[in-house]
C-alpha positions in Angstrom: -11.8 3.3 14.0 -14.6 4.1 11.4 -14.3 4.6 7.6 -14.2 8.3 7.8 -11.1 10.6 8.1 -10.8 12.2 11.5 -12.0 15.8 11.8 -9.3 18.3 12.3 -8.9 22.1 12.1 -6.5 22.0 9.2 -7.7 21.6 5.5 -7.7 18.0 4.3 -4.6 17.1 2.3 -4.9 16.0 -1.3 -2.6 13.0 -0.7 -2.0 10.6 2.1 1.2 8.5 2.3 0.7 5.3 4.3 3.7 3.4 5.6 3.2 0.1 7.5 6.2 -0.7 9.8 7.2 -3.2 12.4 10.6 -2.9 14.1 12.1 -0.5 11.5 13.8 1.9 14.0 16.8 2.7 11.8 14.8 3.2 8.7 12.3 5.8 10.1 14.2 9.1 9.8 15.9 8.4 6.4 12.6 7.3 4.7 10.5 10.2 6.1 13.2 12.6 4.8 13.0 11.1 1.4 9.2 11.2 1.3 9.3 14.9 2.1 12.0 15.6 -0.5 9.8 13.9 -3.2 6.5 15.6 -2.3 7.3 19.0 -0.8 5.9 21.8 -3.0 3.9 19.4 -5.2 0.9 18.4 -3.1 -0.6 19.1 0.2 0.1 15.7 1.9 0.2 13.8 5.2 2.4 10.9 6.2 0.7 8.1 8.2 3.0 5.6 9.8 1.1 2.5 11.0 3.2 1.0 13.8 2.3 -2.7 13.7 3.2 -3.7 17.2 6.9 -2.8 17.1 9.1 -3.8 20.0 12.2 -1.8 19.2 12.6 2.0 19.2 10.3 2.7 16.2 7.8 4.5 18.5 10.5 6.8 19.9 11.9 7.6 16.5 8.4 8.5 15.2 7.7 10.6 18.3 10.9 12.6 17.7 10.0 13.2 14.1 6.5 14.3 14.8 7.8 17.2 16.9 9.1 18.9 13.8 6.7 17.5 11.2 3.0 18.5 11.8 1.9 16.4 8.8 3.3 13.2 10.2 0.9 10.9 12.1 1.4 7.6 13.9 -1.3 5.0 14.4 -0.2 2.2 16.7 -1.5 -1.4 16.8 -1.3 -2.9 20.3 0.0 -6.1 18.8 1.2 -7.1 15.3 -1.7 -7.8 13.0 0.2 -8.1 9.6 0.9 -5.9 6.6 -2.6 -6.0 5.2 -4.2 -4.9 8.4 -1.6 -2.1 8.8 -2.3 -0.8 5.3 -6.1 -0.9 5.9 -5.7 0.9 9.2 -3.7 3.7 7.5 -6.1 4.1 4.5 -9.1 4.2 6.8 -7.5 7.0 8.8 -6.3 8.8 5.7 -7.7 12.3 5.0 -6.5 12.5 1.3 -8.7 11.3 -1.6 -5.6 9.7 -3.1 -3.5 7.3 -1.0 0.0 6.1 -1.8 1.6 3.2 0.0 5.2 2.1 0.4 7.1 -0.4 2.6 8.9 1.0 5.6 12.2 -0.9 5.1 13.7 1.6 2.6 13.6 -0.7 -0.5 10.8 1.3 -2.1 12.3 4.6 -3.3 9.9 7.5 -2.5 11.3 9.3 -5.6 8.7 7.3 -7.6 5.7 8.5 -5.5 5.0 11.6 -7.7 4.8 9.4 -10.8 2.2 7.1 -9.1 0.2 9.9 -7.7 0.2 11.8 -11.1 -1.0 8.6 -12.8 -4.1 8.5 -10.6 -4.8 12.2 -11.1 -4.4 12.2 -14.9 -6.2 8.8 -15.3 -9.6 10.2 -14.3 -12.4 8.3 -12.6 -11.7 5.2 -14.7 -8.3 4.5 -13.1 -8.4 3.0 -9.6 -4.8 1.9 -9.0 -1.3 2.9 -10.1 1.0 0.0 -9.3 4.7 0.0 -9.1 6.5 -2.8 -11.1 10.0 -3.4 -9.8 13.0 -3.6 -12.1 16.6 -4.4 -11.0 15.4 -6.1 -7.8 18.0 -6.3 -5.0 16.6 -9.3 -3.2 18.4 -12.6 -2.8 18.2 -15.1 -5.6 15.8 -17.3 -3.6 13.5 -14.4 -2.8 13.4 -13.4 -6.5 12.7 -17.0 -7.5 9.8 -17.3 -5.0 8.3 -14.1 -6.3 8.5 -15.3 -9.9 6.8 -18.5 -9.0 4.1 -16.7 -6.9 3.4 -14.1 -9.6 3.3 -16.7 -12.3 0.8 -18.9 -10.5 -1.3 -15.9 -9.5 -1.4 -14.4 -13.0 -2.3 -17.8 -14.5 -5.3 -18.2 -12.3 -6.5 -14.6 -11.8 -5.3 -13.2 -15.2 -4.8 -9.8 -13.6 -2.1 -8.7 -16.1 0.3 -7.8 -13.3 3.9 -9.2 -13.2 4.8 -7.9 -9.8 1.9 -7.6 -7.3 4.3 -7.6 -4.3 5.7 -4.2 -4.9 4.8 -1.9 -2.0 4.8 1.2 -4.1 1.2 1.9 -5.1 -1.3 4.8 -5.4 -5.0 4.4 -5.4 -8.3 6.2 -4.7 -9.3 5.9 -1.1 -12.9 5.2 -1.9 -11.9 2.4 -4.3 -9.9 0.6 -1.6 -12.6 0.9 1.0 -15.1 -0.7 -1.4 -12.9 -3.9 -1.7 -13.6 -7.0 0.4 -11.1 -7.1 3.2 -9.1 -10.2 4.3 -5.6 -10.8 5.6 -3.3 -10.8 2.5 -5.4 -8.3 0.6 -2.4 -6.2 -0.3 -1.1 -9.0 -2.5 -4.2 -9.1 -4.7 -5.0 -5.4 -5.2 -4.8 -5.4 -9.0 -7.2 -8.3 -9.4 -9.7 -6.9 -6.9 -9.5 -3.4 -8.3 -10.2 -4.8 -11.8 -13.1 -6.7 -10.2 -14.7 -3.4 -9.3 -14.5 -2.2 -12.9 -11.5 0.1 -12.6 -8.4 0.3 -14.8 -4.8 -0.1 -13.6 -1.8 1.9 -14.6 1.7 0.4 -14.2 4.8 2.4 -13.4 8.3 0.9 -13.5 10.2 1.6 -10.3 13.8 0.8 -9.3 14.3 -1.5 -6.3 17.2 -1.0 -3.9 18.7 -2.9 -1.0 17.1 -2.8 2.5 19.0 -0.2 4.6 19.0 -2.1 7.9 17.1 -4.7 9.8 15.6 -7.9 8.6 12.5 -8.8 6.7 9.4 -9.4 8.8 7.8 -11.6 6.1 9.0 -15.1 5.2 8.2 -17.5 2.4 7.2 -20.8 4.0 5.2 -19.2 6.8 2.8 -17.6 4.2 2.9 -20.2 1.4 -0.2 -22.2 2.3 -2.1 -19.2 3.4 -1.3 -17.6 0.0 -2.6 -20.6 -1.8 -5.9 -20.5 0.1 -6.2 -16.7 -0.5 -5.6 -17.2 -4.2 -8.6 -19.6 -4.3 -10.7 -17.2 -2.4 -9.9 -14.3 -4.7 -10.7 -16.5 -7.7 -14.1 -17.2 -6.1 -14.8 -13.6 -5.5 -14.0 -12.7 -9.1 -16.2 -15.5 -10.4 -19.1 -14.4 -8.2 -19.0 -10.7 -9.1 -22.2 -9.4 -10.6 -22.7 -6.2 -12.6 -23.4 -3.2 -10.4 -27.0 -2.1 -10.9 -27.7 1.3 -12.4 -29.9 2.9 -9.8 -31.7 6.2 -9.6 -34.0 7.5 -6.9 -37.6 8.2 -7.9 -38.8 11.6 -7.0 
């Protein structure tokens, strides 16, 4: 897949909603219904589900929904590649200039999508990212503890001004995302990397809610050491950033 939206006969939507999923069969229909309720009549939009190697009935549920929703697309990974890869696949395929993301487990409430999208629209060219900041989190005590530790360490090193980089609810300009250096784990460092490119970030408080069904596909100890190495890599990228030259073509 290249970095250009696919050519279609229909006009390009203003907004693309990207939802990475792996084995979320029971969350597919309720979440799509909520996304439509939040956006219908407000923007021309598409929904892109990136099926990251699911082995349950996720594919069948998406196929059923696509029959009645022409703005719903599915992109399928042959094998699971992780959340960052799924987000990148969806944004590369997106036809909208503004892309919003949310997790596919139902914990991110689509009712907050309009606030995030509007923040990008009203912020002008200087705003590259609108990031959700969770309040009233419904995770276990241990998961909330690990998030506090991870966010505290990250903020102390990167000074990105973000207290909750793990929230899946985000909106950003497609071209800004495609200009970022890509690596596995990118989605956890979007605020720092967007700031690195010279853009501002708007924060929107969002209400967390419990997962509807299924279990989390992402653990703590299996990503701890990788996260530490990623943190060092992002710190290096920020330190090595040079000013973008002001260039004009001579005629």
